[in-house]
C-alpha positions in Angstrom: 6.6 -14.5 -22.2 9.2 -11.6 -21.8 6.8 -8.9 -23.3 3.7 -10.1 -21.6 5.5 -9.9 -18.7 6.8 -6.2 -19.4 3.4 -4.8 -20.4 1.9 -6.1 -17.5 4.4 -4.5 -15.0 3.6 -1.2 -17.1 -0.2 -1.4 -16.7 0.5 -2.3 -13.1 3.1 0.3 -12.1 1.4 2.8 -14.4 -1.9 2.7 -12.8 -0.4 4.1 -9.5 0.6 7.8 -11.0 -2.6 7.6 -13.3 -4.6 7.1 -9.8 -2.9 10.0 -7.9 -3.7 12.0 -11.2 -7.1 11.1 -11.4 -7.6 11.9 -7.5 -6.0 15.2 -8.3 -8.3 16.0 -11.6 -10.9 18.4 -11.6 -12.9 16.9 -14.5 -14.2 14.1 -12.5 -17.0 16.6 -11.1 -18.2 17.2 -14.4 -19.2 13.7 -15.3 -19.0 11.7 -12.0 -20.3 8.5 -13.8 -17.4 8.5 -16.2 -14.7 9.2 -13.7 -16.4 6.4 -11.7 -15.9 3.9 -14.4 -12.3 4.5 -14.8 -11.9 4.6 -11.3 -13.1 1.3 -11.4 -11.0 0.2 -14.2 -8.1 1.2 -12.8 -8.7 -0.8 -9.6 -9.5 -4.1 -11.9 -6.5 -3.3 -14.1 -4.1 -2.9 -11.5 -5.1 -6.0 -9.9 -4.9 -8.3 -12.9 -1.7 -6.5 -14.2 0.0 -7.1 -10.8 -0.9 -10.8 -10.5 -0.1 -11.6 -14.1 3.3 -10.2 -13.9 4.3 -11.7 -11.0 2.7 -15.1 -12.2 4.0 -14.4 -15.8 7.9 -13.8 -14.6 7.9 -17.0 -13.1 6.1 -19.3 -15.9 9.4 -19.0 -18.0 9.7 -18.4 -21.9 6.5 -20.6 -22.7 4.2 -19.4 -25.6 1.1 -19.4 -23.3 -1.3 -17.5 -21.6 0.4 -16.0 -18.6 -2.3 -17.5 -16.5 -2.3 -20.7 -17.7 1.6 -21.0 -17.9 1.8 -19.8 -14.0 -0.9 -22.5 -12.8 1.2 -25.2 -14.9 4.2 -24.6 -13.1 2.3 -24.8 -9.9 0.4 -27.9 -10.5 3.7 -29.4 -10.9 5.1 -27.9 -7.8 2.1 -29.3 -6.1 2.2 -32.9 -7.6 6.1 -32.7 -7.2 6.5 -33.8 -10.8 8.0 -32.4 -13.8 8.4 -33.4 -17.5 11.8 -34.1 -16.2 14.1 -33.5 -13.5 13.2 -30.4 -11.4 15.3 -27.4 -12.2 17.5 -26.2 -9.3 19.4 -23.1 -8.5 18.7 -19.5 -7.5 16.8 -18.9 -11.0 14.3 -21.6 -10.6 13.7 -20.6 -6.9 13.3 -17.2 -8.1 10.5 -18.0 -10.8 8.8 -20.2 -8.2 8.8 -17.6 -5.7 7.6 -15.3 -8.2 4.7 -17.5 -9.1 4.2 -17.9 -5.4 3.8 -14.4 -5.1 1.2 -13.9 -7.7 -1.1 -16.3 -6.1 -0.5 -14.8 -2.6 -1.4 -11.8 -4.0 -4.4 -12.4 -6.2 -5.6 -14.5 -2.6 -5.2 -11.5 -0.7 -7.1 -9.2 -3.2 -10.0 -12.0 -2.8 -9.7 -12.6 0.7 -9.8 -8.4 1.8 -13.1 -7.9 -0.8 -14.7 -11.2 1.3 -13.5 -9.9 4.2 -14.8 -6.5 4.1 -17.9 -7.4 2.7 -18.5 -9.4 5.7 -17.7 -6.7 8.2 -20.0 -4.3 6.1 -22.8 -7.1 6.1 -22.9 -7.7 9.8 -22.7 -3.9 10.4 -26.0 -3.6 8.2 -27.9 -6.2 10.1 -26.7 -4.7 13.5 -28.3 -1.6 12.4 -31.4 -3.2 11.2 -31.7 -4.9 14.1 -31.5 -1.4 16.2 -34.0 0.2 13.7 -36.3 -2.4 14.3 -36.4 -1.6 18.2 -35.6 2.3 18.0 -37.3 4.1 14.7 -40.7 4.6 13.5 -42.5 6.2 10.5 -43.2 9.4 10.0 -45.7 11.3 7.5 -43.3 14.1 7.1 -41.0 11.8 5.7 -42.9 9.2 3.9 -40.9 5.8 3.1 -38.2 6.6 5.6 -37.7 5.4 9.1 -37.1 8.2 12.1 -34.8 7.9 15.0 -35.5 10.1 17.9 -32.3 12.1 18.5 -31.5 15.1 18.7 -28.5 15.4 16.3 -29.0 16.1 12.2 -28.6 12.5 10.5 -29.6 11.4 7.0 -28.3 8.4 5.9 -29.6 5.0 4.0 -28.6 1.4 4.9 -28.5 -0.9 1.7 -29.0 -3.9 1.1 -32.0 -6.1 0.2 -33.9 -4.8 3.2 -32.7 -1.3 2.3 -33.5 1.6 4.8 -33.8 5.4 4.8 -33.2 7.0 8.2 -33.7 10.6 9.1 -33.0 11.8 12.6 -35.7 14.1 14.8 -32.8 17.0 14.7 -33.0 16.8 10.9 -36.8 16.7 10.9 -36.7 20.0 12.9 -33.7 21.5 11.1 -34.9 21.0 7.8 -38.2 22.2 5.9 -40.1 20.1 3.8 -38.8 20.9 0.6 -35.3 20.2 1.7 -36.4 16.7 3.3 -37.7 15.9 0.2 -34.1 16.5 -1.7 -32.5 14.6 0.9 -34.6 11.8 0.7 -34.5 11.8 -3.4 -30.4 11.7 -2.7 -30.6 8.6 -0.4 -32.9 7.0 -2.8 -30.6 7.2 -5.6 -28.1 5.6 -3.6 -30.6 2.7 -3.0 -31.8 2.4 -6.7 -28.2 3.0 -7.9 -26.6 0.3 -5.0 -23.8 2.9 -5.0 -22.8 0.7 -1.9 -21.2 -2.0 -3.9 -19.2 0.4 -6.1 -17.5 1.9 -3.4 -17.1 -1.8 -1.4 -13.6 -2.8 -3.5 -11.9 0.7 -2.8 -12.7 0.1 0.8 -11.5 -3.6 0.7 -8.5 -2.0 -1.1 -7.9 0.5 1.5 -8.3 -2.5 4.4 -5.4 -4.4 2.4 -3.0 -1.5 2.1 -3.9 1.3 4.4 0.0 2.3 4.6 -0.8 3.6 1.0 -2.0 7.2 0.1 -2.9 6.0 -3.2 -5.8 3.9 -1.8 -6.8 6.4 0.9 -7.2 8.8 -2.0 -8.7 6.5 -4.3 -11.7 5.7 -1.5 -12.3 9.1 -0.9 -12.4 10.2 -4.8 -15.0 7.3 -5.3 -17.3 8.2 -2.2 -17.2 12.0 -3.5 -18.0 11.0 -7.0 -20.6 8.9 -5.4 -22.3 11.1 -3.1 -22.1 13.4 -6.8 -23.8 11.3 -8.6 -26.6 10.8 -6.2 -26.8 14.4 -6.2 -27.5 14.8 -10.1 -30.0 11.9 -9.9 -31.8 14.1 -6.6 -31.7 17.4 -9.1 -34.2 15.4 -11.3 -37.1 15.7 -8.6 -35.7 18.8 -6.7 -34.3 22.3 -7.1 -30.6 22.4 -6.9 -30.8 25.4 -3.9 -33.1 23.1 -1.8 -30.4 20.2 -2.0 -27.6 22.8 -1.5 -29.2 24.3 1.7 -29.8 20.8 3.6 -26.4 19.7 2.4 -25.1 22.7 4.5 -27.3 22.5 7.4 -26.9 19.0 7.9 -23.1 19.4 7.2 -22.9 22.1 9.7 -24.4 19.8 12.2 -21.2 17.4 12.1 -23.6 14.1 12.0 -22.2 10.4 12.7 -22.9 7.9 10.4 -23.3 4.1 11.0 -20.7 2.1 9.4 -22.1 0.6 6.2 -24.2 3.3 5.6 -24.2 6.2 3.1 -25.0 9.4 4.2 -26.6 12.6 2.3 -23.4 14.8 3.7 -21.3 11.3 3.2 -17.7 12.7 2.7 -16.8 15.4 5.4 -16.9 19.1 5.7 -14.5 19.8 2.7 -16.2 17.6 0.5 -19.8 18.9 1.6 -18.4 22.5 0.3 -17.1 21.2 -2.7 -20.5 19.2 -3.5 -22.4 22.7 -2.8 -20.4 24.9 -4.7 -20.9 22.4 -7.6 -24.9 22.4 -7.1 -25.1 26.0 -7.4 -22.5 27.1 -10.1 -22.8 23.6 -12.2 -20.0 23.7 -14.7 -20.7 22.1 -18.4 -20.7 18.2 -18.6 -18.2 16.4 -20.4 -18.4 16.5 -24.2 -19.2 13.3 -26.5 -15.6 13.1 -27.5 -14.1 13.3 -23.9 -16.5 10.7 -22.6 -15.6 8.3 -25.4 -12.1 9.0 -24.9 -12.5 8.0 -21.0 -14.7 4.8 -21.5 -12.0 3.7 -24.1 -9.1 4.1 -21.5 -11.3 2.4 -18.9 -11.8 -0.8 -21.4 -8.0 -0.8 -22.2 -7.3 -1.0 -18.7 -9.0 -4.1 -18.1 -8.8 -5.4 -21.6 -5.0 -5.5 -21.8 -4.3 -7.7 -18.5 -7.3 -10.2 -19.6 -5.6 -10.5 -23.0 -2.1 -11.6 -21.6 -3.8 -13.6 -18.8 -5.7 -15.5 -20.9 -4.9 -15.3 -24.5 -1.7 -17.2 -25.6 0.3 -15.2 -28.2 
């Protein structure tokens, strides 16, 4: 069991500096999809490895999968019975505390994901109710709803009843070509369900608000999703139209409702990064580089899963 615990600990501990390095790297903008995959693997791998390391530390030297051994310890404690007299002493108490800590961490991660999902669903339900009262259609933006507000805003409300919302201020600010570019960007968010990709990172930030790594991870993934939606929009509209629209809407400093994804989504500095990327595009990652990134993502998840559920 000790080798498994050491490897799981190494994966969990190594995921933190790896996340910091990824947040500072420049290459993700060249291939947002590959970078998002790596971010997802880092988050999932860290969670599985951290839970497994804590649980395995308390599971003893059994030659079994970490999850099975830890659950066996927990089950014996709950039943109040064992194969012999219950071990006592500091070491036994530490092992029991370690298994309990692993289970608590697993419950915490699951709970914050459920809680974050509930918060987002409630916010979107309120937003849709408001839109049903205040918004209306407009032939200038087919398929979108218009809210009579002077500030510039353009965002989507994902879900089963998804909506794209454009403010009256945006209609006055942008020309027809720029509006079409913004609509293409928002449709990409809805079609690809980028909100579901961002949700685990939002939940992680809710659980670890004090963590600079969690803040950087959530911000980096949000920016990459905007870049990914930009790339999808470029299949239908020229880069100059989308870049101009982003600069105009971003300069207006619009506020976006909770649970929505906005065209100028991450803030002024990020909008500038996206505009520069649109107007001066860098070459995408090479096929070997993408293969390397995907392979690293697979390993980050496969190694913890193997030690958690396979006996060695």
